Every structure is written in C-alpha cells, then in structure tokens.
N, C-alpha and C positions, 0 to 999 in steps of 0.2 A: 451437503449430500452425506449424509454417513452411510457406511455398507457396517451390515453388523451378521456377525458369524448366523447362522439360524441352527435355533436350538432346541429343545423340547418340549419349553416356551410358547415358541413360534408354530411346531406341528400341527393346530387345528390351521391356521392361516394358512401356512404354505397347504396341507392338505386341499383347505376351500378354493384355494388360490389356481393349483393343476386340475379340478374340477368344477373349475369357471374359463378355463383359459385352454384345455386339454380334453377336457369330459371324463378325464380320469388322471389319480397320479399317475398309472399306468404308463410305460416310458418302453415301445419298444422297437431295437433299432439290433443291428448284426451284433452287436458288441456283449446285447444282453436283450433278458429284459429289465426293469428296471421297475419300483414306486418311490418316486421322486419326494414323495413329502419323507421317504426315511433316510434318502443319502444328505449328506456332509454339503454345506451351501453354502452361499454369501443373499442376503437382502436386504433391499433398499426400500425406507418405507414412506412415507407420505406425515405429514403433520397429522393428521387422523388414526394413525399407528394401520394404516393400508402400504402388503407391496404396492409397489412399485416395479420394482427391477428385481429379480429374481436367476440365482445359478447355480448349479447345482456338479456336482464329477464325484469322479470316487479316481482314486490312489493304486497303484496294480506296479509294483516294483520300481521298472524306470519309472511311467508315466502315466501321467493325470487325465485323463477323457473327463470335457465336459460330459454330459447330458443332458442339460436341459440347460438355456438360455433364454428370456424371458425381459419384451421394461413394459412396464406399458406408458410410458412417455418417451416416444421411439423421436430420437436426437440430438437429448438433454445430457447425452456422455453418463446415461447409467449403464446399459449394455460396455460399454468400453471400460468404466470404473470398475465392474462385477467381475468379466476379464482379466486385470491386470489384479487384485485378489485376488484372485483362483490363480496366477501363472506367478506369485510369489511366493504362496503359501506350495506351489510344484515344486519351485527352486529350494525352498527350504526342506523341503521330505526328498533334497537327491533327487527328484525326475530331469527326465535328460529331454523327452520329449513332452507338450500337451497338445492332445487328439480328441477330435468330435467326428460327429455325424450329424451330416443334414442331408435331406433328400433334394430328386435335381430340378424338384420347381420351382427353393425358396431361392431365387437368385436376389434379394436383396441381405438374406444368408453372406452367399456365398461373397461378395462386395465385400459386408462385413469384415466376412474373417480373415479376406485377404487383404484387405488394409492392417489390417492388423498382424501381416506377417508371416501366417498360416498360406500352406500352399498345396493344392491336389497332391494325393497322395492313390489313391482307390477308388475302383468305382464297385459298386454290389450291382451288379446289372439284376435288375426285378427284385431287391431286395424285401420293396417294400410288399408283392403281395403275400411273401414266406409270413411277412409278421402281421398281417390281414387275416393270414388264420388261428395268432392268438390274441390280434385286440378288431375286429372287423369292422368294429366306429373311424377306421382310419381313411379318411375320404379319398375318393380313386382319382376326384379333381381337385389340385393346388391352386396353388395363386395364379393369374392371370391366364387363367383354364389350361395348365401343362398337366395331363396325366402324370401321377406321383407314383413311379414305378421305383426308381433308384437310390441305392444312398450312394454318399461320396463322401470319402475318408479325410479329414485337411489335419491335418500335422506342422509344429511346430517348435524347433530347437527350440530348447532353452537355458541350456548348457553348454 
C-alpha cells in the first residue's frame, strides 16, 4: 500500500471523491469552512488508480488540524497509515499538537481516534446547527439514528 501526496494532478480525482462521498468538497466545521479538494493531503490509490483512502489537513503555527479522513476499505489499515503520514509531516513542521473535529454521532470515528492516542478536548454544543446555515445538505440524523448536533475536538500531543 503506497501513500502519495495529493498534487494538482490529483485535484480532479480528489474533488470527484468528495462529491461522491460527501456531496461536495466543502467541509464546514467549527474551525472554518474548507474546500477539501484545495487542501494539502495524502491519498492511497488502488491498482486502478482510484482513491481508496484520503486525508486532508492544514498547518497553522504549532498545530496541525486534520480536516477530513476517509477510507473506502475500512479495517485494512488505510486510515491509520494516512494519519501516521500526517503525524510525521506535523512533527517535521514543528507542530506540537494534531487536532481534529468530528460529530457526536460518529462513534466509530471516536473509537478510531482514541485508539490512536487522541483525547477528547472540547465539545461545541449545537455547532452543526450553525454549520447547516452554510451547508444545508448536512443531514439531521447520522450514524445509528443519532441526531447530529455537536462537534467534538480531539487533540493529540506530538512533540
């Protein structure tokens, strides 16, 4: 499994990936509004050149924030590999923490991140209600019928 840095050459594939899996490349979270197809990231491609895993991030000062992480083939280590790649980059860039935001309904993500050393840091109550004003396509109900309302900040100290 090879991890590659996203480049302008991959931009159309990345944009199509976000449109297929998220409805658009726009991500609206408490830390900002992002066009994920324009962000730095890493991808894993299958033998047909299709994206099977993708992570995007931003570096600001001594923090690196993961904006998105997707793995098409869950349970095969793709997500872990992509997170490790960002962690190496963040250390090299002098970051002290690796941060991310997820929603209250995403129990699988909460398990995934905590197993990789991330700790719950903050809850942004009703943050998704504010995000829907910018991106109305965010569903009201998420995984396992849980209403999507809050955002959770997870943080990992890396230096």
